[in-house]
N, C-alpha and C positions, 0 to 999 in steps of 0.2 A: 843911403837911406836904409835904416833897419826896419825889419818887419815888425809892426806894432802888435801887441797882444790881441787887439781887436781883429786885425787881418788874419792872424794865425788862428784865432778861434773860429772865424768865418770859414777858413779853409778846412779845419777839422770837422766842423758841423756839416759842411757840404759833402764831405766824403763818407759820413756815417750812413749805413743802411737804416731802415725804419726801426727795426727792433733795437739796434744800438742807440739810436736817437731817443727812443722812449726811455731806455735805461739812463742815458745822460740827463734827461729832463728830470727823472725821479731823483737822481743824485743831487741836482741843483736845488730842487724843491725841499729836500731834507736838510740842506746845509745853508741855504741863503734865505733869511727871514723876509727879505724884500720881495721875494717871488710869491705869487699866488696863482691859483688855478682860476681860469675863466670858464664859465659854464658852457657856453655855446660857441665853439670856434667857427669862424666863417672865413671864406677865402679872401674877402675884401676888407679884412680888419684894418683899421687905421694904425699907423706906426705907434710904437710904445711911447707913453708919455715921458718926456725927458725931464730930469730934475733941473730946476732953474739955476742951480749952482753946480758947475762942473769944473774939473781941473784940466787946463789945457796942457796936454803932454806933447804938443808939437806933432800930432799924428797927421798923416797925409794919406790919400788913396794910393795904393800900390799900382803903378802904371807899368804894364808889361808891353814892350815894343817888339815888333816882329824881327828886328835885326839882331837881337841878342837872345841867347838861350836862357839867361838870367839864372844860371846855376848858382851863382853867389847868393842871390836873393833867397833861394830855397835852402841853401846850406845854413843860413842864419837862423833857421828854426832850432838848431842845436844849441845856440848860446843865448837865446832871448830870455831864458829863465832867470839868470842872475840879475839882469837890469830891471826886470819887472816883477821881481819876487814878491814885493809888497802887495801887488795886485792879484797875484796868481796863487799864493800860498798863505792862507790866513789860518793860523792855528788857534786864533781867539774867536772864531765864529761860534756863536751859540747854536744849539739845535733849535728846530722849529718850536714855537710855543706849544705848551701842552694843551690838550683838548679840554674843553669844559667838563666838569664832573658829570658823569652819567651818560656822556656821548660815547658811543662805541667807536673803537679804532678799527677801521676796515683792514689795515695791514695785519693787526693782531688776529682778527677774525680769519683772514686768508691763511695766516700761518697755522692757526689752530685746525683749519680744515684741510691742510696739506697732508696727503697720505705719507705714511712712513716710508723710508727708502726701501726698495726691494732687496731681497737677499742676493748677494753676489755669487758668482760661480764658485769661488774658492770657499766661501762659507757653506754653500750647498754641498760641496764635495767633502769638506771637513766634517760636516754633520753626519754624512753617511759613513765616512771612514772611522768615526768614533765607535761604530757598532760592528765593525769588521774584526773578527777574532784572529789576530796574528800576534806573533811574539813582539816584544818591545822594540827590538832592533828593526824589525820589518815595519812596525808602526811609525817609528821615527823616519825611516827611509820614505815611506808613503807620504808623510806630511811634507817632506822636502820636495817630493815630486809634485804634489798638489800646489805647493807654493809657487812653482815655476810654470804652471799651466796658464797659457794666455787666455784672453777673453773668447777666442774662437774655439777653445777646448784642446789646443795642441800643446805638446811638450816640445819646445824648440831647443832646449838645452840638452847637450849630450850627457848621458849618465856619468861618464868619466869626469866631466866638469863639476857635476854636483858632488861627486865623491870627495873632491879636494877643495870645496868652496868654503866650508865653515871652519872655525877654529877647532872644533871637535869633528874630524872627518867621519863621514858615513861610509862604511865598507861598500865597495862596488857590488859585491855579491848580494848584499842586502837590498840595494837599489834595484838590481836585476830581478830579485824575487818579489819586490813590492810592485813593480810596474804592471805586471799582468793583473794583480789584484786591483790596482787603481783603475785599470782599463775596464773592469767589470762594473764600475759605478755608473750611476745614471747621470746624464743622458748617454745612451750608447754611442761609442766613438770617441769619448773624452779620453785624453791621455795619449792619443796617437801622435806619432812623430812626423807623419806625412799624410797626404790625402789617401794614398793606397792603403796604408794601415788603418786609417779611420774608416774607410768603406768596408774593409775586411772585418773589423770589430763589429760593425753594425750587422753585417751579413751573418757572422757567427752567432750573434745574439738571436737573430731571427731563426737560424737553423736550430739552435738549442731550444728555443721556444716551440718550434714546429715539430720537434721529435716527439713531444707528448701528444700532439694532435695530428690530424691528417694534413693540415696546411699550416703555413707560416702566419705571422701576424698580419700580413697584408694580402692573405688569400692566395699566396703562391705555394705550389707544391714543393716538397723538398728537392726533387730533381731540378726544378727551375732555379731554386736558390743555390743549389750546388753549381749549376752552370754559370750563374751570375758571379759566384765566388771565384770560379776558375778563370773567368774572363778578367776580373780585377787582378787576380794573383799572377796570371801567366801572360796576359796580353795587354799590358797598359800602353805600350808604344803603338800597337796595332789599333787600339781603340782611339788613340789620339789622332792617328792618320786616317781613320775611317776605313780601314782595310777589312771590311766585313767578309768578303768572299774568302780571303786567306784565313781568317779566324774560323770560318765554317769548315773549311777543308781540313785544317789541323785539329779541330775538335771532333770531327766526324758528325757534326750536326748540320741541320739545314740553315740556309740564310735567314729564313723566317724565324727560326728558333733563336738564332743569335741576336736578331733585331729585337725580339721580344725580351730577351734577357737584358740587353742594353737599355731598353726602354724602362725596365723595372728598376734600374739603378737610379733613375731620376727621382724616386721617392726618398732616397737616402739623403742625409743632411751633411754637406761638406764642412759645415761650421757648427757642430753640435753644441758648443759652449754658448752660442748666442740664443739658445732656447731658454737659458736661465738668466735672470737678472733683467734690469731695465736698460733699454737701448734708446737713447735720445734721438728723436727724429727731427732733422732740421725743419724749422718752421719759417716759411717765407711770407712776408707781408709786402705786397707790391706798393710802390710809391705813387703810381699813377694808373689810371684806367683809360683805355682808348676804345671808342666806338664810332661807328659810322651811322649818321642819321638817315632818314628816308631820302634826303636829297644828295646823299653821298658826301656830306661835310663831316670833317673830323670833330669829334667831341672829346676833349681832354679834361679829365677831372682828377684832382689830386686826392689821394687816399691817406688820411692822417692816422688810420688805425686807432690805437688806444692812447696815442700821445696827447697828453693834456695841453689845452691852450693856456698860455701864460699871460699874466699882467703884473704891473708894478703895484705894490701895496701902497695905498693912499696914506695909510697911517705913517709909514716910514718916510714918504715924501714930505708930509707935514713936519716930521721931526727934523729932516734935513734943512727945511726952510725956516724953522722956528728959531728966533734969537734966544729963546730960553733953554735950548738944548745945549748941554755941555760940549765943549770943543772936542774932547776925545770921543764922545759918543757920536757927535755929528760927523767926524771924520770916518769912524767905523761904518756909519750908515751910508755915507757917500760912496765908500768903496764897494759896499754890497749893492747899492743902486747902480753903480757903473757896471758891475758884473752882470746884474739882472738885465740891464738895457742891452748890453753886448749880446747876451744869449738870445734874447727875443729878436733882436735885429738879425743875428746870424741865422736863426731858424726861418725868419721871413725871407731872407735872401736865398737860403737853400731852396725853399719852396718855389720861389719865382724862377731861380736858375734851372732847377730840374724841370719845371713846367715848360719853359722856353726851349730847352734841349729836346724834350719829348715831342713837342709840337713840330720842331724842325725835322726830327728823325722820321716821324711818321708822315710828314708831308712828302718826304723823299721816298719812304717805303710804303706808300699807300697800297701798292699792288699786293704786298704781303697780306694785308687784311682781307683782300678779296680772293686771292689765289693760293695763299700759303707760302711755306718756305721756298718753294721752287721759284718764286717771283722776286726774291731778294736781289737787290742790285748793289754793286760796290758803293760804299759810303765812307770816305775817310773822315776822321774827326776834324781835320782842318776845314772841311766844307761846312760842317755844322757850326764850328767856332766862328767862322766868318759871318754866317747868317745871324747868329745870336749876338755877335759883337763882343766876344770874350776871347781870352787866350785859349789855345788848345789844351793847356794844362788844366784849365777850369772845367772844360768839357770832360776830360779824363776823370777828374775828381767827381763830377756830377753823376757819372754813370757807374762809378765803382760800387759794386755790391748792390746796385739798384735793380729792381724787377718791375715789369710793367704787365698789367692785365689786359689782354686783347680778346676779341671774340674767338680766337684760335687757341687760347690758353695763356698761361703765365710764362713769360720769357725773361731772361736777363737782358737788361737794356744794352749791355755791351755787345750782345749777339748781332745787333743791327749795324755795327760798324765793322766792316771787313773790306779786304781787297777783292779782286775778282778777275774775270777775263772777258773777252769780247767774242761773241758768237760769229759764225760766218755771215749772218745777216746784219752784223754791226750792233747788235744789242749787248749792253753791258749786263753781265751775270755775276752775282757774288759767289764766293767759294762755297758758302753754305747752300746756295741754290744748286751748285754742282753736286755737292754731297747728297742732297735730296733726290736729284735726278739719278745719281748712281745707285742709291738704295732702291729707287723705283724700278730700275732695269733689273737688279738682282731679284727683287720680289716677283717679277714677271717671268723669270727664266724657267726652263724645264729642269726640275731638280734631278732628274735622271741623267741629264747632260748639262751640268752647270757651266756657266760662262767663265773662261779664263780672264785674267786681267787684260790681256791683249784684245780679247773679244769685247770686253766691256768698254775699252777705249774706242774701239771701232763703232760700237753702238752709240756712244756719246758723240763721236764725230759725225755720225749720220744725222744727228739732231743739231748739228752746228757747233758743238762744244769740243774743241780739239785740245786734249791734254795727253801727256805722256803716260805710258804704262806704269812707270814708277809712281806717278802722281795718283793713279787709280789705286795702286797697292797701298799708298800712304793713307788715302781717304777711307779705303775699305777697313784698314786697321783702326783708324780713329772711330769708325762706326761699329767696331767690334764684330765685324763680319768675317768669318773664316774664309780661307782660300777655297778654290773650286773643289779640290779633292776631299775636303772635309764637309762641303755642302752637298755632296752627291748622296742621293737616296737610292738604295738598291731595291 
């Protein structure tokens, strides 16, 4: 049995996150004249109205049995296009009917009100470089350098590579002369080849500005700036290892002075290029919201966001039923009606499946809502699939890219599926709960005598969670927590 286009479309729609689903709906609205928006979407909407005349394509429900992996079924996704091309690729679709004269087009209004794109870092640097007075060969070398500066503000290509890159090579000595000039452009630190050079450029700019006044730009005296520069220039490895006493001894300064200088480095920007230009921030729209009522019962509500509710156009339904409609037009309308019905059915099925999965997940993870991540328990997808009555692959697609809003914040739905371990008292604990407990132990430690990984493992064992030292190190790294020597405060 081949996977029919309807089943394939349902699997694709199920896997789409909310924002991608909204885009998909907008695309279908713009290309399928049989689709219309419904004003008020409700959770208990009746099924889409079916056309009275449909074509029987021999479609059957896809039945997935537990004894087979059904790899072959899913591999058929790659070759379904040829057989069902007439239904899936219609080059003769008209655009949506034009609006009545005098009615404003909301999309055109939105386009007109969209702000112009922000200036990129390269445009910003080129604009400054145009006013720098240098010989022509240095100007060409500077333009080549600016062209290779990435969005963080770093020059990752070696000057030797730039010298032989173009058909008309740029002399290496011109590139070497142009680089310091480019590094003087705004923002400070741009054009650096590594983090150390980036910080030194910013400190040199502050020292240069501070020589005309009593203090630097950030209220630091020139000796303080000089010490900070010395630390970055001569002690990068010691700073990484947090060897503050050794640095103090070798510089002849006190530990407090060294700590103050290191603290002042925090104001410097390790990615100066990101100060210029627009940086898109990922926008998350949760698919469901979970709450506990006064009686402790779960309240699950689906969040549709800005996704428009869809319905079938009655005008085109009448055209498909009318005997006066030409055969070619009727066939065209039927194909569009089938596509519209499939999309509406797939969206409704997605909504129902995600809701059932969310209900089963939080029925199992109820303690998370009351006590937080430390109360997560192991939850395999097979357990949820069995309760929902679907294959585990369907659950995997249902949680892919989905987020859920809880009283404790917005979390990815996949986070609630994980393995775990068993405590000494016989309680099942998820690995995410172990990570939360590990972070809690480190937060409570004496920072002047931070705990080693062995000591953290012992602390977890005292609370009934027995894991190896290497597992502690692994989870500590996943949480971006440095080792004990780097957490020590002097």
